[in-house]
C-alpha positions in Angstrom: 154.9 60.3 104.3 151.7 61.7 105.0 148.3 60.8 103.9 146.5 63.2 101.1 143.7 65.0 102.1 140.3 63.9 100.7 138.3 66.8 99.3 134.6 66.3 99.5 132.3 66.4 96.4 128.4 66.6 96.6 127.5 63.3 96.9 123.9 64.0 95.2 125.1 65.5 91.9 128.4 62.7 91.9 125.3 60.0 91.8 123.7 61.1 88.8 124.3 60.5 85.5 123.7 62.8 82.6 120.0 62.5 81.7 119.2 60.2 79.1 117.4 62.2 76.7 120.7 64.6 76.2 123.1 61.6 76.3 121.3 59.9 73.5 121.0 63.1 71.5 124.1 63.5 71.5 125.2 60.1 70.5 122.4 60.7 67.6 124.2 64.1 66.4 127.4 62.7 66.2 125.7 60.4 63.9 124.0 62.0 60.8 122.2 58.8 59.5 120.3 58.2 63.0 116.9 59.7 62.9 116.9 61.8 66.3 113.9 61.5 68.0 114.9 62.0 71.5 115.5 65.3 72.2 113.3 68.1 72.2 114.9 71.3 70.2 111.8 72.6 68.0 112.7 72.9 64.3 110.0 75.4 64.0 110.2 79.3 65.3 110.6 82.0 66.0 107.9 83.1 63.5 109.3 84.3 60.1 107.6 87.3 59.7 109.4 88.7 62.4 112.8 87.8 61.8 113.7 91.5 59.9 112.2 93.1 62.6 114.2 91.0 64.9 117.4 91.7 63.2 117.1 95.4 62.9 115.6 96.8 66.0 116.4 93.7 68.7 119.8 92.6 67.1 121.2 95.7 66.7 124.4 97.3 67.9 122.3 99.8 69.9 120.1 97.2 71.5 123.0 95.2 72.5 124.7 97.6 74.2 122.0 99.1 75.9 121.7 95.6 77.4 124.7 94.4 77.9 126.3 97.3 80.2 124.3 96.8 82.9 122.5 94.3 85.4 118.9 93.8 84.6 116.1 93.9 87.7 115.6 90.9 89.4 112.2 90.5 88.1 112.9 91.1 85.0 111.8 94.1 82.5 108.5 95.7 83.3 108.1 95.8 79.6 108.3 91.8 78.9 106.1 91.3 82.4 103.4 93.8 80.8 103.4 91.4 77.6 103.2 88.1 79.4 99.8 89.6 81.7 98.6 90.5 78.1 99.2 87.0 77.4 97.0 85.9 80.3 94.7 88.3 79.6 94.0 88.0 75.8 94.1 84.0 75.9 92.5 83.0 79.6 90.9 86.5 80.5 93.3 85.9 83.8 94.0 89.6 84.8 97.5 89.7 86.6 99.6 92.6 87.9 102.8 92.9 85.9 104.5 94.2 88.8 103.6 92.1 91.7 102.7 88.7 90.3 104.7 88.4 87.4 108.7 87.9 87.2 111.2 87.0 84.3 113.4 84.1 84.7 116.3 82.1 82.7 114.3 79.9 80.9 111.1 77.6 82.6 114.0 75.3 84.6 114.9 78.2 86.6 111.1 79.3 87.1 110.6 75.7 88.6 113.4 76.2 90.9 112.6 79.6 92.4 109.4 78.0 93.1 110.2 74.9 94.8 112.8 77.0 96.6 110.0 79.8 97.7 107.5 77.1 99.0 109.3 74.7 101.2 112.5 74.0 102.9 115.2 71.4 103.2 114.1 68.2 103.2 110.2 68.6 102.9 108.0 66.6 100.8 107.3 67.9 97.2 105.1 65.4 95.1 105.6 64.3 91.4 103.3 62.0 89.9 104.8 58.6 88.0 105.1 59.4 85.1 106.4 63.0 84.9 109.2 64.9 83.0 112.8 63.3 84.7 114.3 66.9 85.9 111.7 67.1 88.6 113.2 64.5 90.8 116.8 65.4 89.9 115.9 69.0 91.1 114.1 68.4 93.7 117.2 65.7 94.9 119.9 68.6 94.0 117.9 71.2 96.3 118.1 68.7 99.3 114.1 68.0 98.7 112.1 64.4 99.4 110.3 63.6 96.1 107.2 61.7 96.8 106.4 60.1 93.9 102.6 59.5 93.5 101.4 56.7 90.7 98.9 58.2 88.4 96.8 55.3 86.6 96.1 55.9 82.7 92.6 57.1 82.8 90.0 59.9 81.3 91.0 61.8 84.5 94.4 60.8 85.9 94.9 63.5 88.4 91.2 63.0 89.6 92.1 59.4 90.1 95.2 60.0 91.5 93.9 62.2 94.1 90.8 59.6 95.1 91.4 60.6 98.8 91.3 63.6 100.6 94.5 63.6 102.5 96.0 62.1 99.2 98.7 65.4 99.4 99.0 65.6 103.1 102.5 66.3 104.1 103.7 67.7 100.6 104.6 71.2 100.2 104.0 71.4 96.7 102.8 69.3 94.0 104.5 69.8 90.5 101.8 69.4 87.4 103.4 69.2 84.0 100.2 70.0 81.6 100.2 69.6 78.8 102.9 67.1 79.6 106.1 65.7 78.9 106.3 63.0 78.3 102.6 61.5 78.3 101.1 64.4 76.2 98.2 64.0 78.5 96.3 67.5 79.5 94.3 67.6 82.9 90.3 67.9 82.6 88.1 70.0 83.9 87.2 67.4 86.7 91.4 66.9 87.4 91.5 70.6 88.2 88.4 70.4 90.6 89.7 67.6 92.3 93.6 69.1 92.5 91.9 72.1 93.7 89.5 70.5 96.7 92.4 68.1 98.1 95.5 71.4 97.6 93.1 73.4 99.7 92.1 71.0 102.5 96.5 69.8 102.7 97.4 73.4 102.3 99.7 72.2 99.1 100.9 74.6 96.6 100.2 73.6 92.8 103.1 74.2 90.7 101.7 74.2 87.4 104.3 73.6 84.3 102.7 74.9 81.4 105.6 75.4 78.8 103.7 73.1 76.4 100.3 75.1 77.0 99.5 76.3 73.0 99.9 72.2 72.0 97.0 71.0 73.1 94.7 68.9 70.8 91.6 67.2 71.8 91.2 68.4 75.6 91.4 72.5 76.3 94.3 73.5 78.3 94.1 75.6 80.9 96.1 77.7 83.6 95.8 76.5 87.4 95.3 79.8 88.2 92.1 80.4 86.4 90.9 77.9 88.7 88.8 80.1 91.2 90.1 77.3 94.0 93.1 77.1 93.1 93.8 81.2 92.5 95.6 82.2 95.9 97.9 78.8 96.0 98.9 78.2 92.4 102.2 78.9 90.4 102.7 79.1 86.7 105.5 77.9 85.1 106.1 78.9 81.2 108.8 79.6 78.5 109.8 80.6 74.7 111.7 77.9 74.4 108.8 75.8 73.7 106.2 77.6 72.0 108.3 79.9 69.9 111.1 77.3 69.3 113.5 79.5 70.9 115.3 76.9 74.0 118.4 79.0 73.2 116.5 82.5 74.4 116.5 81.1 78.0 113.7 83.2 78.9 111.2 82.1 81.1 108.4 83.1 83.6 106.8 82.6 86.9 103.4 84.0 87.7 102.6 83.4 91.5 101.3 85.8 94.7 103.1 89.1 95.4 104.7 87.1 98.1 106.1 84.1 96.7 107.5 86.4 93.7 109.2 88.4 96.5 111.0 85.3 97.8 111.6 84.6 94.0 113.1 87.5 93.2 115.3 87.6 96.2 116.4 84.3 95.7 117.3 85.1 91.7 119.3 88.0 93.1 121.5 85.8 95.2 121.9 83.1 93.0 121.6 83.9 89.3 121.3 88.0 88.6 119.3 89.7 85.9 118.4 88.0 82.8 120.1 88.6 79.5 118.6 92.0 78.4 119.1 91.6 74.8 116.8 88.4 74.9 114.1 89.9 77.2 113.4 92.4 73.6 113.5 88.9 71.4 110.9 88.1 74.0 109.1 90.9 74.5 108.4 91.3 70.2 107.3 87.6 70.1 104.5 88.0 72.9 103.4 91.7 71.6 103.1 90.3 67.7 99.6 90.7 66.7 99.9 87.8 64.5 101.0 84.9 66.9 97.9 83.5 67.8 97.6 82.3 64.0 101.3 81.1 64.0 101.0 79.4 67.2 97.8 77.9 66.0 99.9 76.4 62.6 102.6 74.7 64.9 99.9 73.1 67.2 98.2 71.6 63.8 101.8 70.5 62.6 102.2 68.8 65.9 98.5 67.0 66.3 98.8 66.1 62.2 102.3 64.1 63.4 101.3 63.0 66.2 98.0 61.2 64.8 99.9 59.7 61.6 102.2 58.4 64.3 99.8 56.8 66.7 98.1 55.6 62.9 101.2 53.5 61.7 102.6 52.2 65.2 99.7 49.8 65.5 100.0 46.6 67.9 100.9 44.4 65.4 104.0 46.5 65.2 104.7 46.1 68.6 103.5 49.4 70.0 100.5 50.2 72.4 98.8 53.3 73.5 97.3 52.9 77.0 97.4 56.8 77.0 97.2 58.8 73.7 98.4 62.4 74.0 95.8 65.0 74.3 98.8 67.7 73.4 102.6 68.6 73.7 104.9 67.2 71.5 105.7 63.9 72.1 104.5 60.0 72.0 105.1 57.8 74.7 104.0 54.3 73.4 104.1 51.1 75.4 106.4 48.8 74.1 106.4 45.2 75.2 105.0 43.8 71.7 108.3 45.5 70.2 110.5 43.8 73.2 108.9 40.4 72.8 109.1 40.6 68.8 113.3 41.8 68.6 115.9 39.7 68.5 117.2 37.5 71.8 120.5 39.1 71.8 118.8 42.6 72.7 116.8 41.1 75.9 119.4 42.1 78.6 118.6 40.2 81.7 117.2 42.7 84.7 117.2 45.5 81.9 113.8 47.3 81.7 111.9 46.8 78.7 112.0 50.7 77.4 115.6 50.6 77.6 116.2 47.3 76.0 113.7 48.8 72.8 115.6 51.9 72.9 119.1 50.3 72.3 117.5 48.1 69.8 116.2 50.9 68.1 119.3 53.3 68.3 121.6 49.9 66.8 119.1 48.1 64.8 116.9 51.0 63.4 118.8 53.8 63.5 116.2 55.8 65.4 117.0 57.8 68.9 114.5 57.5 71.4 114.4 57.8 75.3 113.6 54.9 77.6 110.8 55.4 79.8 112.7 54.3 82.9 113.7 57.8 83.1 109.9 59.2 83.9 109.4 57.2 86.7 109.0 53.3 87.8 105.2 52.7 86.4 106.9 54.1 82.6 109.6 51.2 82.5 107.9 49.6 79.6 107.4 52.8 77.6 109.7 54.6 75.1 109.4 58.8 74.3 109.7 60.4 71.1 109.8 63.8 70.1 107.1 65.3 67.1 109.3 68.5 66.5 112.2 67.4 64.1 112.4 68.5 60.7 109.4 66.7 58.2 111.9 64.7 56.6 113.9 63.1 59.4 110.3 62.5 61.4 109.0 60.8 58.2 112.6 58.9 57.9 112.0 57.8 62.0 108.5 56.8 61.2 109.5 54.4 58.2 112.3 53.0 60.7 109.8 52.7 63.7 106.7 50.9 61.6 107.9 49.8 58.3 105.7 49.5 55.1 
């Protein structure tokens, strides 16, 4: 009998598990008794004062037919790109050309992918810090890029400390920086950005700034990398509507880059994805054109800051939590949990298992709170867990009472 042929599967993708926050969130969603602090699906958004206009105009049958019967331009609608340019002009005084320096993408994740593809070739190095958002390393591996993890110490100016040597980025085509950051809430300081600009200029490194949590900065002001004079030529901005407006299902993001990078990204977008959803663009344009958005976004940021302060005050060292990094922004908590590990029942301490993984399992099974183990964010984070701040108030309060019983 002839042997059956073996059909190849992608070995990189086959080796990857479903990412931890989604796997844990699926478990939590299946059990209503679990307080779910594992997945960033914001309870807020869109602004209530826009709902009638969205329903009447953007979700009308006329708008639906106008959008569904055609493919969008690879760069996205000019109306939305113009609104994005207005966003940067009004908030940061940054002047952009909506026709040459901005394109619309399928969420921020596609924008990151296009930035990587446009600035590097197969097997070339892209730098990320440790810790960093879990999907960066996975996206780079999927795209056939080499991941350079750079240990980032907890400090007042963390990137300045990480890039203390002039050659720190030598050989890296780009560095991905998330600020405000998932998972730690770190926001780069002026000193950080100055140092990033100096080192990137010396080494010819692109700076890809993922700023999807831009409006969520608390005690340190957010700055888009492109507002720094030293980074204007070699920085790329990534942004989206998923977090700031609480609309992850809209799947609309954007990319800001020099015109030649936008040209490459638009060409790649056309090859791989085709145009974004036209009807979703109408909603996105309305959100950015809203004259009341600044006040609404400020209310969201204040709510998140209040929750952050409540949680840090409640989750004390006596409760088993430590805070080597206090969050400056975003919508996450990232405590160090060695104290929890040492005080929890021995049966939950599995030999060889990272501290954060063991604590996450214990919190899920014994306390009914779903969190993400820090190990997925890099080797430096194995004794941490990540929690989100964007759940319904009752669920957040329930979780806090279970995490830090009074």
